[in-house]
N, C-alpha and C positions, 0 to 999 in steps of 0.2 A: 583639768588637759595629761594625756600623757606626757612622759617625759623622754629625753632622749636615750634610746639601751647602751652602757657603756660595752655592752658584749658586742653588739653592731658596728657602735662606733670604733675600738679597736679593732675589728675584724678589718671592719673598710680598710683603716691608716696600712692593715700589714698586707694586702690583698694587696691595695694599688703600690706598697714599696716591693712588691715580686714583680709588679706590670713594670714598675718606670725598672726596674732589672732585667725585665722581660726585654725594653725600649735600649739599653745597651747593647745585651748580648747581640739584638737583631744586628745596631747599629756597627758594633765590633766585628759580628760574622761579613758582612756587606762588604766595611772596608776590610778587609783582610781578603776577602774576593776580588777586590776592585783591583786592589793592586799589587795582589797576586802574579808572579809569572809562570805555573802550573798549565799553559793551554790557554789561558784568558788573551795573550797577546796574536797566537794562531788563529781564535776563531773571529778575533774581532776587528781584526787590522783587513785590509785586500776592498774590492769592491764592491764587494754584497752589500746590497741593502740592511741585511738584518745585522743590527746589534746589538751581541747579546748584554754590557752593557749598561744597556737602558733599564733592563728587569734588577739590575745593581741599585741604581743612582735612583731608581722607586722604590729598594729596599732598603737604602740607605734615610730618606725622605720619611717612611714609614715607622723608622726606629727612634729617628727623629722624633717624630710623631708622637710617638707613644711614651719617650721620656716628658716629654711636657704633661698629656693628659694625667698619665700618674704623679706629677705632681701636681696639676688640679686636683685630682682626687686624693691624695694624702690630707692638704693645706683644708682641702671642704671639706676632711671628716673632722681634723681636728680643730676647728675654726667654727665648725658648725656653718658653714656656709651652705645656704640654698644655692643659689647662684653659681660656684664655683663645682660643686653638684651636679648641676644642672648640666654645666659645660661639658665636663667632665663626659657627665651621660649621652646628649648629642653625637660628641667626636668617638666614645667609643663606639657607638651602635652603630655608624659609619666607617670606620675600621672595620668593623664583624662582617660587615653588610657589604665592601669590597674584599676581604679575605673572602665570604662563599663566593662572592663573584669569580674573583680570580681560582677560584679552586675550581671552580664549574669550566672553567675555559679553560683552563692546564690539564683537565678531563676530557676536556672534545677535542681539541687541537694534542693531544700528544703525540697521535701516529702520524701529524707532519713535523712532530719535533726532531724527530730525523734529518727526515728528510730537507728541512730547511740546515741540518747543519752540514749534512751531507755537500747538499746543496754549495755553501757557502768554504768548505774546504777543498771543492770543485774550481770554485771561483781562485782560490787564492793560490792555488797548483801552478800560475800561472804568476807567481811574480817570485817563485823559486828561481827563475830562468831570466828576469829579470834589475835589469843597472838601474831603478831609481830610487830615490829615497829612501818610499816607501817601503822599497821590495826589499831593500838591506834592509832596514829595518824587522820588517817580518822573518828575511832570513838568521840572522843572528839572533832575534826571539825561538824559531824552531830550531836552532842548531844548538843553544843551550837544552831546549826540550830532547831530542836526539840524545844529549850526553848523557842526562841524566835517567832516559830509560831506556837506552839502548837501542832507539829503536830511527828508523829512514825516512825521509819523505814522507807526503800525506798518505796520498792516495796508494799509489806505485810503487812503494818503494826506491832506491836509485833512480827510476826511470824519470822521475817530477824533478832530477836536479839538471837534467841534461849534462853535459860533461861535467857540469859544476860537481861532482859529487863527491868532492874528498873530505868531506865533514863524517860522512856515512862508513868511513874506511874503520873497519876494525882495529883498536891498539891491539887488542890481547888475542891475538888469532886457536886459541882455545874456544873462546867462546861460545858457546851452542848454538846464539840466534846468527854467528856471521854465517853470509853464502859467497860465493863467487860470481863478480859482475863485470866482464869484459877484464878479465883478470887481476880481479883484487877484489882481497874478500871485504864486505861490505855485510852492513846490517841488515838480514832479510825483511824482517815482519814492518810492514809501515806504521806511521806515529796514526793513524786514524783509529787503531784500538784504544791507543792508551788516552788519544784527549775524549773518546765518548766515554772512557771509566770515569773521568775526571769529572765532566760536567754531569752525571749522574750520579758521583757521591759529592757535587754540590746541593742537587736536587734536592738529596735525603736528605740533606740536612737542615735544608730550607722549610721543605715540606712538617717533622718532624718538630723542626720549632714554630711553625705554624698551628699545628694540632695545639702543642704545650699551650701556646700563646692563647688559641680559640679557649680551652674552660677556664684560664683568667678571666679573661675576657668575662664571657657570660658571668661569674662568680660575683665581678668588678657592676657591672649592669644592675645585678641583683640587690646585690649591698647596698652600693649605690643610690636607686629609689628607694628603696625601705628608708635609709637614713634620711634623705630628703622630704618622705612622709610625717619621718617623726616629728624634725624642726618645725616642718609646716603644724604640726599640731602641738608641736609644744605649747 
């Protein structure tokens, strides 16, 4: 009977170790996006039924699952356990199929994503003139965002704040983005473009990691099945 190939065995271990590291990377990235104040609070607060943090929570779950699968693959390879290798193969195949499905859905609804974001921001504009606790939390988040990016309001500039546009006033009158509004110098650029840029930046990072992870997953599937068959013929 043929024995287990040492090359396949240790290659399986190396690729699963890389897979485990990918899980850590996805988990760390998702947590960073989840806790980041750069636009996250601005697009997630408010009355809109669309909550972008749901996708981030899914990424956290995926990252944790990948870490577990990477551990199963490493241990299954070194201990030559068919049970662990089979669990790893099934779990990895399901994740790859889910990634493909998510990619297809993302491409299908890409044209709607900007519309959903605009709708969310449009609904959140009303919070800038309200006095509820939720509105105040949103206003504080936007004020910090305005200070960082030198912008004002969400869609319509200082007009979004009503009469309470104090946070939009330019501390430095020589700043090129300042404009006159009701006799005061305020930042003239609405924050919507910066928010969209941040959303796109996060999306590009996630897509890049997903493609790299897919390559590792396919290699993991091949090595795990080859090793599984070799152990069975041992």
